[in-house]
N, C-alpha and C positions, 0 to 999 in steps of 0.2 A: 504493499500500499504505500505509495509515494503521492506528492502532491497533483499530479496529473489526475491520478485515480481519484483522489477525492474531488477533484472539480468535475471529473465525469460523472460521479455519483451524485452529485449536488444538480448536475444538468439533467440528469433522467429523472429525479426526484421533480424538479422543475417542470419537465415537459411531460410527464405523467408516465413515464415508461416504467419507473419503480414507486410504490406505494410506503407508505411509513414502517410497516411491517417489515418490508424487505430492506430497507436503509437501516432499521435497527439492527437487523441481522447482521450487516455488514458491519456497522459501528461497534458493534458488542464485541467483535473479535479484534477490535483495532489495537487496543492497548497491549494485550496479548492473549494468545490461544492455549488453553491447559490440555496438554496431551497425557497428562498424569506422571509420565516420567521426564517431562518436559514442557516449560511454559514459553512458547515461540513468542518473541517480541517483535509484533507486526509494526510496532509504532518507530522503530528503530531507523528506517530511512527517513522518516520525517526530521529527527533530531539530527542525526550523524550524516545523511547523504547517501547511505548503503543499507542495505537489508541486513538483518544478523546473518553472520557466517557460521557455517557448521565446522565445529572441530570434532572429526570422527573417531579420532581416538580414544579410546574407552567407551565408546558406543557400540551397541551390536547394529548389526547390518539392518534388521527390521526398524530399529529405532532411528538410524540415519535417514533410511527411507522415506518414514513417516514425517520427519522433520522437513525433509527435502520437499515433499509433497504439499506439506503445509505452506511453506515459503514460496512455493512456485505458483501456488494457487494466487497468490496476492502480489507477485513481483515478477518482472520481466528477467532479469539478471541475478543467479545464484552462484555463490563460491562455497564448495567445501574444502577443507583441508584436511592433512594428513589422513588421507583416503586410501586404501589398497585397493586392489585389482577386484576382490570379491564385492566390495561395497560399489565400486563403480559399475561393475556388470550388474547389479540389483537395480541402480539408479537409471541405467541406460534401458531397462527393460520397461521402464513408465516414460521415460523422457530419451528417446532415441537421439535427440540432438545434442545431449550432454557430451562434453567433451573431456579427455583425460590428459594429464600431464604426468606422466610416470616419473620423471626425475623430482617434479615439486609435488608428486601425490596429491594434486588438486583435480578437484571435478568443477566444471564450468557450466552452466548452462545461461546463454546469451541470446534471447528472443526478442529484445528491443534495442532500440538504438541508444548505445553509451554515449552519456553526457561526455563527450571529449573536453579536455581542460585546455588543450592546445598547449600543454606544456611537457617538456621532457623530463623524465627520469632516467639517470644513468646507473646501472647497476653493476659493480665491480666485485671480482673474487679475488683473494689472494692465492688461491690454488684451486685445482681442479676438482678436488674432493669437497671444496666448498659450494660447488655448484647446486646440488640439490636445495640449500636454503636459499641460495640467490634466485632460483627459479621459482620458489614458491613467493619470493617479494617479487619477483617480476611478472608473474601471473594474476597476483593481487592487484598490482599496480595498473596493469592493463584492463583488466575487468572494471576497475574503478574509474577508467577512461583517461588515463595518461598514456603518451606515447613512452615507450621505454626501450632503451638501447643497452645491449648487455656486452662487457668486455670481461673476459675470465683470464684467470691464471696470470696475474700480473702484481705478484705478491713482491715484498722487499728482497727476497733472496735474487731476483733479477731485476732490479729495478728500472733498468732500460726499457723493459717491456711495457711498462706504466708510461712512460715519457714518450713513447712511441704513440700513444692515444691521447696525449695532451690539448690536443684540439677540440676533442668531444668534452672537455670540462666547460668550455664557456657555453656550450648550447644547452647545458642542463641547468634546472630550476633547483633540484634535490640530487644528491649523489647518494646512492646506498652502498656500502662498503660492507663485505662479507670476509671475515678472516678467521682462521682458527690459530693454531700454533701461540706465537706470542702475540697476535692480533695488531702489529704495527702497522698495518696499512693504513688505517684508518687515520692514523695521526698524520701520517705523509700526506695523505689526499686534502685533509682540513688544512693542511698549512701551504697548500697551493691554491685554493680557490676562494671566492667570495661568497659561496652558497652554502646552505645547511648540509652537513653530511650526517647521515643517519648510518651509525656503525651496528654492526651485527656479529657478535661474537659466536663462533661455532665450535662444536664440541670436537673437532679434528686436531688430532695431536698426540703426542706420547704421555707417558705418565703424570710427569708434573705439568702437564697441561690441565690436569685435574676435571677432565670432561668439559671443557669450555672455560671454567673459571680463570684461568690466566689470561686468556684474551679478554674475558669480561673485565677483569681489574685494570688490565693495560688500558684499554679504552676509555674507561671511567677516569684514569688517572692522567689521560693525555694532556700535555700543555698545549695543545693546538685547539685555536677557538672555534666554535661553530659546531661541535659534536654532540650529537643524541643519542644514545645507547639505549639498545632493547635488549631484551632476554636472550639466553643463550639458545641458538638455532631458531631464533623467532622471525623468521623473513617475513609471514604476515604482518606482525607488528611494525616492523620497518617500513613496510608499504603503506600501512595504515597511517603511520605517522608522517610521512612524506606526504600523502594525499592531504592530509590535515593542514600541514604547511601550505600547500598551493592553493588548496581552497580558501584558507583563511586570507591569503594574500589577494587571490580574486575577486573577493567579497569585499575587502574595504577599498581595492581599487575601482570598484563599481558604487560605491556608496560616497 
């Protein structure tokens, strides 16, 4: 349920296509829909600009399918993260147009026009092993309406690889940097640009990486300005923060 759907609902009532009981039936499910095991927040797109996103990890296949169906009834574009093939195949049975990104483990259903921000988000990874988290960020940013460019495997162990793509920095409104090991890439990039950098530590690394904790602490302790740090392996969170930064800028530029 977005602003356009509400306008159409009011127009249907005004024209007589829907009566009061029919309108009330729609509106009573607007704040949330209770499925017993989940309370679906149908109001979120009005507050945040995008429907509730399904985090599939820890949910049964049947639960994901029911949540997906509930959201799909009221929204054009749906995103599910941390989804395996079993979940995707079950969703695809009901929604053949649903797409799957195996690296990102995301399911997307796009049936309406995506409100393009006309702004670019650049997604960088330090290593190849960081790509799955980066893809989750990239897919999320794309379905939220942003132009995404990917540049992978440009970590500090071969910093010349990063500088070969220096021209891409100027075109980006936000840069997402995904890195494991010591997580140094985020600081390097932030020291080179005048746009926000969203840093994503990953759990990639040997023992003293502590499953991403070392990269997280490095990013939090960066002396470079303009870095926002999200949780370990949280590509979705990085894209959501980048989206909020861009939408906030667009909102204030038009008021």
